C-alpha positions in Angstrom: 112.1 103.3 104.2 111.1 104.7 100.8 114.2 105.7 98.8 113.8 106.8 95.2 116.2 106.6 92.3 116.5 110.4 92.4 117.4 110.4 96.1 120.0 107.7 95.6 121.7 109.4 92.7 121.6 112.7 94.6 123.3 111.2 97.6 126.0 109.7 95.5 126.6 113.1 93.7 126.9 114.9 97.0 129.2 112.3 98.4 131.6 112.5 95.4 131.6 116.3 95.5 132.7 116.3 99.1 135.7 114.1 98.4 139.1 115.5 97.3 139.6 115.2 93.5 142.6 113.0 93.9 140.7 110.5 96.1 140.1 107.1 94.4 137.1 105.3 95.7 137.5 101.5 96.0 134.5 99.4 95.1 133.1 97.0 97.7 134.8 93.6 97.6 131.6 91.6 98.0 130.1 90.9 94.6 126.4 90.1 94.7 124.9 87.7 92.3 121.4 88.1 90.8 119.4 84.9 90.4 115.8 83.9 89.7 113.2 82.3 92.0 111.3 80.5 89.2 108.0 81.1 91.0 108.2 84.4 89.2 107.5 82.6 85.9 105.1 80.1 87.3 102.8 80.4 84.2 105.7 79.7 81.8 107.2 76.4 80.7 110.7 75.4 81.7 111.9 76.0 78.2 110.5 79.6 78.4 112.1 80.1 81.7 115.5 79.1 80.2 115.0 81.5 77.3 114.0 84.4 79.5 117.0 83.8 81.8 119.3 83.8 78.8 117.9 87.1 77.5 118.3 88.7 80.9 121.7 87.2 81.5 120.6 85.5 84.7 122.8 82.4 85.3 121.4 81.1 88.6 117.9 79.6 89.1 116.0 78.2 92.0 113.4 76.0 90.5 109.8 75.8 91.8 107.8 72.6 91.3 106.0 74.3 88.4 109.1 73.7 86.4 110.5 70.6 88.1 107.7 68.6 89.8 108.5 67.3 93.3 107.3 63.8 92.3 109.6 63.7 89.2 111.6 60.5 88.8 115.4 60.7 88.8 115.4 60.3 85.0 112.9 63.2 84.6 114.9 65.4 87.0 118.2 64.7 85.1 116.5 65.5 81.8 115.2 68.8 83.1 118.5 69.8 84.7 120.3 68.8 81.5 118.2 71.3 79.5 119.2 74.1 81.9 122.9 73.2 81.9 122.9 72.9 78.1 121.8 76.6 78.1 124.8 77.6 80.3 122.6 78.1 83.4 122.8 76.6 86.9 120.1 75.3 89.1 121.5 76.1 92.5 118.4 75.3 94.5 114.8 74.3 94.7 111.8 75.8 96.4 109.9 76.9 98.3 109.4 73.2 99.3 107.0 72.5 102.2 107.7 69.5 104.4 104.8 68.5 106.6 105.8 64.9 107.3 108.8 62.5 107.2 108.0 61.4 103.6 108.1 64.9 102.3 111.4 65.6 104.1 112.9 62.4 102.5 111.6 63.3 99.1 112.9 66.9 99.3 116.4 65.7 99.8 116.0 63.0 97.1 114.8 65.6 94.7 117.6 68.1 95.5 120.3 65.4 95.4 119.1 64.0 92.0 119.1 67.6 90.6 122.6 68.4 92.0 121.2 71.4 94.0 123.4 72.9 96.7 120.5 74.2 98.7 116.8 73.6 99.5 114.6 76.6 100.1 112.2 75.0 102.5 109.6 75.2 105.1 109.8 72.1 107.4 107.4 71.8 110.3 109.1 72.4 113.6 108.9 68.8 114.8 110.7 67.7 111.6 113.8 69.8 112.2 115.8 66.9 113.8 115.1 64.8 110.7 116.0 67.6 108.4 119.3 68.1 110.3 120.0 64.4 109.8 119.6 64.7 106.0 121.6 67.9 105.8 124.5 66.1 107.5 124.2 63.0 105.2 123.9 64.9 101.9 125.7 68.2 102.6 122.8 70.0 101.1 122.0 73.3 102.8 118.5 74.2 103.9 117.4 77.8 103.9 114.1 78.2 105.8 111.8 80.8 104.2 109.8 83.3 106.2 106.4 83.7 104.8 105.1 86.8 106.5 101.5 87.7 107.5 99.2 84.7 107.9 102.0 82.2 108.4 102.0 80.4 111.7 105.1 78.4 111.1 107.9 80.8 110.2 106.4 84.3 109.7 109.6 86.3 110.4 113.4 85.8 110.1 113.5 85.8 114.0 111.1 82.9 114.2 113.3 80.9 111.8 116.5 81.8 113.7 115.0 80.8 117.1 114.4 77.3 115.8 117.7 76.7 113.9 120.3 78.6 116.0 121.6 75.5 117.7 121.3 73.2 114.7 123.9 72.3 112.1 125.3 75.5 110.6 124.2 74.4 107.1 120.6 75.0 108.2 119.9 78.7 107.8 117.5 81.3 106.5 116.0 82.5 103.2 114.9 86.0 104.1 112.0 87.2 102.0 112.3 91.0 102.2 108.8 91.5 100.8 107.1 89.5 103.6 109.3 91.2 106.2 108.1 94.6 105.0 104.4 93.5 104.9 104.8 92.8 108.6 105.8 96.4 109.1 109.4 95.4 109.8 112.8 96.6 108.5 114.5 94.1 106.1 117.9 95.8 106.5 117.9 95.1 110.2 117.0 91.5 109.6 119.8 91.1 107.1 122.3 92.6 109.5 121.1 90.5 112.4 120.8 87.2 110.6 123.1 87.6 107.6 125.7 85.2 109.0 123.1 82.3 108.6 121.4 83.5 105.5 122.0 81.2 102.5 119.3 82.5 100.1 117.0 85.5 99.9 114.0 86.5 97.9 114.6 90.0 96.5 111.4 91.8 95.7 109.5 95.0 96.2 106.0 95.6 97.5 103.5 98.5 97.2 102.9 99.1 100.9 103.8 98.2 104.5 100.7 96.1 105.4 99.7 92.5 105.0 97.2 93.4 102.2 99.9 94.9 100.0 101.2 93.2 96.9 104.4 92.7 94.9 105.5 95.3 92.3 108.4 95.9 90.1 111.6 96.4 92.1 112.3 100.1 92.4 108.6 101.1 92.2 107.6 100.1 95.7 108.3 101.1 99.3 111.4 99.0 100.0 114.7 100.8 100.2 116.5 98.6 97.7 119.8 100.5 97.8 120.0 100.0 101.6 119.1 96.4 101.3 122.0 95.8 98.8 124.4 97.8 100.9 123.5 95.6 103.9 124.1 92.5 101.9 127.6 93.7 101.1 128.2 94.7 104.7 127.4 91.2 105.9 129.5 89.7 103.1 126.5 87.8 101.7 127.7 84.9 99.6 124.4 83.4 98.4 122.2 84.3 95.4 119.8 87.2 95.4 116.8 85.4 94.0 114.5 87.9 92.4 110.9 86.9 93.0 108.5 89.1 91.0 105.0 88.1 91.9 102.9 90.5 89.9 101.6 89.8 86.4 101.8 86.0 86.5 100.6 85.7 82.9 103.0 88.3 81.6 105.8 88.5 84.0 108.8 88.9 81.7 108.6 92.7 81.3 108.3 93.3 85.1 111.1 90.9 85.7 113.3 92.6 83.2 112.6 96.0 84.7 113.4 94.7 88.2 116.7 93.1 87.0 117.8 96.3 85.3 117.0 98.4 88.4 119.0 96.1 90.7 121.9 96.0 88.3 121.9 99.8 88.1 122.0 100.2 91.9 124.8 97.5 92.2 126.8 99.3 89.6 126.5 102.6 91.5 127.4 100.9 94.8 130.5 99.4 93.2 131.5 102.7 91.7 130.9 105.0 94.6 
């Protein structure tokens, strides 16, 4: 699964040499959008998150409750969202939001609706899925269920999510966290290809090993084959946001986030060119 920068560039070079000089290579039509899962900046204020996103030219944000509390009033929510919009950014979603009872389901949709979010990245208990489906139909807000990998008994893998939502309203889908998939010893590319038709969000990250004990690291430094992940997203015509979630260095995450964003943009540029 490991695929270095050097390997990727070498493969591109060999591929272009093998083509006739007159051949024009068309870029992929699917344009992937980088966003931020604000859990990355959980030790930062909302104002700092906005500033960092502007510096990194990240336009799409999924807010975690650190930056917009789940118990915020409608007025407080509108004030926070107003700050983000004034900076030219968009809060497309919120999460991860856990829903363990009916009141938490109701509040999650109240919260998302007040914020103008198009999607909730959530983890509802299995028995609450009929109620979740009811609110999805009433509000037209999508729900992307997040797989949380090793140690999670509710939705550890994309497969466990899909088994529960396959027959539900199509606006209920997946948020595939590729780091947690890899920490289970599984292949995220296979998951994307299998469930991409119901994937409405994703957590794009890298990890430093294939086991549960392993941790997050700057994208491009770990064991995940990021070029293949991005190619798979293009192949399934993924229309959601690639939410970067850099979990390392919580107190000083900006540099690692910037490196991760730069690496992903570089790979995307090469994929579009070649």
